[in-house]
Every structure is written in C-alpha cells, then in structure tokens.
C-alpha positions in Angstrom: -38.6 63.4 -17.7 -39.2 62.5 -14.0 -40.7 59.3 -15.3 -37.1 58.6 -17.0 -35.3 59.4 -14.3 -36.7 57.3 -11.9 -37.4 54.4 -14.4 -33.6 54.7 -14.5 -32.5 54.8 -11.3 -34.5 51.6 -10.9 -32.7 50.0 -13.1 -29.4 51.0 -11.6 -30.6 49.3 -8.4 -31.7 46.5 -9.8 -28.1 46.7 -11.5 -26.3 47.1 -8.0 -28.1 44.6 -6.3 -27.3 42.1 -9.6 -23.5 43.1 -9.1 -24.2 42.4 -5.3 -25.6 39.1 -5.8 -23.0 38.0 -8.2 -20.1 38.9 -6.2 -21.7 37.3 -2.9 -22.3 34.1 -5.0 -18.6 34.3 -6.7 -17.2 34.5 -2.6 -19.7 31.4 -1.8 -18.2 29.4 -4.5 -14.3 30.4 -3.7 -15.2 29.7 -0.3 -16.7 26.0 -1.2 -13.6 25.4 -2.7 -11.6 26.6 0.0 -13.6 24.4 2.7 -13.5 21.2 -0.6 -8.8 22.1 -0.6 -8.7 22.0 3.1 -11.3 19.1 3.5 -10.3 16.6 0.6 -6.6 15.7 2.1 -8.3 15.5 5.8 -10.6 12.4 4.1 -7.6 11.0 2.0 -5.4 11.2 5.4 -8.4 9.6 7.2 -9.4 6.5 4.8 -5.0 6.0 4.7 -5.1 6.1 8.0 -8.2 3.6 8.4 -7.0 1.1 6.0 -3.1 1.1 7.4 -4.7 0.4 10.7 -6.8 -2.8 9.4 -4.0 -3.8 8.1 -1.9 -4.0 11.2 -4.7 -5.2 12.7 -4.7 -8.2 10.9 -0.8 -8.5 10.6 -0.9 -8.6 14.4 -4.2 -11.4 14.9 -2.3 -13.6 12.3 1.1 -12.5 14.0 -0.5 -14.1 17.1 -1.7 -17.1 15.3 1.0 -18.5 13.4 2.9 -18.0 17.1 0.4 -19.7 18.6 0.4 -22.4 16.1 4.6 -22.4 16.2 4.3 -21.5 12.4 7.2 -19.5 11.0 6.4 -16.7 8.5 7.8 -13.7 7.1 5.9 -10.5 6.0 7.2 -9.9 2.2 5.6 -7.5 -0.4 3.9 -4.3 -0.2 3.5 -3.8 3.5 7.0 -4.7 4.2 8.6 -2.3 1.8 5.9 0.7 3.9 7.5 -0.8 6.9 11.1 -0.5 5.9 10.6 3.2 4.3 7.9 4.5 6.9 11.3 3.8 10.1 13.8 6.4 7.8 11.2 8.7 6.1 7.6 8.5 8.4 4.0 9.1 6.7 6.8 8.5 3.1 4.9 4.5 3.0 3.3 3.8 0.3 -0.4 1.9 0.9 -0.7 -1.3 0.0 -4.0 -3.1 -0.6 -3.3 -6.8 1.1 -0.6 -9.0 3.2 2.0 -10.9 1.4 3.9 -13.8 3.3 6.1 -16.0 2.7 5.7 -19.3 4.1 6.9 -23.2 3.9 4.9 -25.1 1.8 4.9 -27.9 4.5 3.1 -25.6 6.8 -0.3 -25.1 4.6 -2.6 -27.4 6.6 -1.5 -25.7 10.0 -1.9 -22.7 8.8 -5.1 -23.5 7.6 -6.3 -24.5 11.1 -4.7 -21.6 12.4 -6.5 -18.8 10.7 -10.0 -20.9 11.0 -10.8 -19.0 14.2 -10.0 -15.8 13.1 -12.7 -16.2 10.6 -10.2 -17.2 7.2 -9.8 -20.4 5.3 -7.0 -21.5 2.9 -7.7 -21.1 -1.5 -5.7 -22.2 -3.9 -6.6 -19.8 -6.5 -5.4 -19.1 -10.2 -2.2 -20.8 -8.9 -2.0 -18.4 -6.3 -2.2 -19.8 -2.6 -4.3 -17.4 -0.5 -6.1 -16.9 3.3 -9.7 -15.4 2.5 -12.5 -14.0 4.7 -15.2 -16.9 4.9 -18.0 -14.7 5.0 -17.0 -12.9 2.4 -13.9 -14.1 0.2 -11.8 -11.7 -2.4 -8.6 -12.7 -4.0 -8.1 -8.5 -3.9 -8.7 -8.4 0.4 -6.8 -11.7 0.6 -3.3 -12.8 2.4 -1.3 -13.7 -0.1 1.0 -16.8 0.6 4.3 -17.0 -1.7 6.4 -20.3 -1.3 9.9 -20.3 0.2 12.4 -22.3 -2.3 10.0 -21.6 -5.1 9.4 -19.4 -7.7 6.2 -17.7 -8.2 6.0 -17.6 -11.7 7.8 -20.1 -14.1 9.3 -17.0 -15.7 10.7 -15.8 -12.6 14.8 -15.5 -12.8 14.8 -16.4 -9.3 12.9 -18.6 -5.6 11.3 -17.3 -2.7 14.5 -16.4 -0.2 14.6 -19.2 2.4 13.2 -17.7 6.0 15.9 -17.1 7.8 16.7 -14.0 9.5 13.7 -11.4 9.9 13.6 -8.1 11.7 10.7 -7.1 13.9 8.4 -4.1 13.0 5.7 -2.8 14.7 5.8 -6.7 16.6 5.4 -8.6 12.9 8.0 -10.6 11.3 9.2 -9.0 8.4 11.5 -10.5 5.5 15.3 -9.1 5.4 15.7 -6.6 4.0 18.4 -7.7 1.1 15.7 -10.8 0.5 13.2 -7.8 -0.1 15.1 -6.2 -2.6 15.8 -9.6 -4.5 11.9 -10.4 -4.5 10.8 -6.7 -5.7 13.2 -7.2 -8.5 12.8 -10.9 -9.1 8.8 -9.8 -10.0 9.3 -6.6 -11.6 5.9 -5.0 -12.2 5.3 -1.8 -12.3 4.2 -1.5 -8.8 7.0 -3.5 -7.7 9.9 -1.1 -9.2 7.5 1.7 -7.4 8.1 0.2 -4.2 12.2 -0.2 -4.7 12.4 3.6 -5.9 11.0 4.4 -2.7 13.2 2.3 -0.9 16.1 3.5 -3.3 14.8 7.1 -2.1 14.9 6.5 1.4 18.7 5.5 1.2 18.2 1.9 1.9 19.4 0.0 -0.6 23.1 0.2 -0.6 26.1 -0.6 -2.6 26.8 -3.9 -0.4 23.3 -5.0 -0.7 23.6 -3.9 -4.8 27.1 -6.1 -4.4 25.0 -9.5 -3.7 22.5 -9.1 -6.5 22.6 -11.0 -9.7 23.5 -10.3 -12.7 19.8 -9.6 -13.7 18.8 -8.1 -11.0 21.2 -5.7 -10.5 20.2 -4.7 -14.3 16.8 -4.0 -13.8 17.6 -1.9 -10.7 19.6 0.1 -12.6 16.9 0.3 -15.2 14.6 1.2 -12.3 17.2 3.8 -11.5 17.0 5.1 -14.6 13.9 5.8 -15.3 11.8 9.0 -14.0 
C-alpha cells in the first residue's frame, strides 16, 4: 500500500514536471514568434531602405556624370513614380529594381563615355539600350535607357515624350508627372498598372491630366480604376 502511494506520488511529480516543461516550451515558442514578428518588419524595412539608398546613390552619380558632360536626360519609370508618390505620401512608394532614363538617341555615344568612370558600359541587349556594370553586367540591375521620340516597342500606342520641362526631386531630373502617366499607360504592363494605382491613390492624376490623354490611354486608366 505504501509502495503504491510512493509510486503514485512519483508519477504525479513526473506529470507535474512534464506539464511544467510543456508549458515552458509553449511560452518559449510564443516568445520566439513574438520576436520574429517584431524582427521581420525591421529586416524588411532595413532591406528596403538600403535598396532605395543604393538606387539614389546611383541616380545621383548619373546626374553628376550627365551634367558634367552636358547631356540632358529624365528619370522615368518606377523610380520617377516612387519620387512623386513619396513627395505627397511618405513611405507609400513602391520599391523598384532599377533606374529607367529617357535620353536622345544622338547622345548615346556621349553617354557611354560619361558613365565609363563610374564602372558602367553601354550595351544593347535584346533590343533594349542599357548601362551595365562592367565587372558584373546584369540586365536586371542595369540602368535602362528609353529613346525620346521613339516607341519602346512597336506595338505601343505612343512614343516616348521629348525632353522638355522637368521636376528636380532629390537632386534628380524627373520627367513631368503628366508625361510619366502617359508612359505608364502606354506600356501598361502589370507593374505599370500598379504604378498608375499608386499615383491615382495619392491624388496625383488630376482631371486635367486625364483630359489630356488619348482615347486609348484614357480607356486604360478607366480599366485600372475598375480593377480591385
């Protein structure tokens, strides 16, 4: 009888220890999950900020090189969209992988010479003009060049606007907003629609701007607004 009681007592102690260990494990897992929840946004923000910083460092270097050589240009594409959205809604800009620049065809040779000291070289890959890093060329990380007065693709409804006025944002010459909207609606890929939504939600696409669009581009704008 006494032995049975001792066994029961030891069993109870083991159960309590097991329960405590299980509870400790659960609390540890919860604590780890909370740490992860806190750490992930921080890591994402750090990556985002670092990537944006790298893009702007490159854009500023290009601005200096182009200015020194007397070459006119306009930043277009995702970086231009980011700059316009950030101006009215800080932290709402969408990250872009590369820089797109509108230039004149007759300036390509001068551009190639101007960026050489930066470690870049001019190439034409798959019908696309670009500036790639000489040591580690990559089309995904290249500076893409679009030529004013020409269509980026034959099927596009409109040509790249000529170099006229510009906004200077963060020291970079950026295409006028109305021209940026036209270019985004002209290419009209998935990422272009996303950029149009960003601009529209920031209140940057005005009725006057919309009235200046061609019928084709106005229809595309309406399609983008209808999609969730």
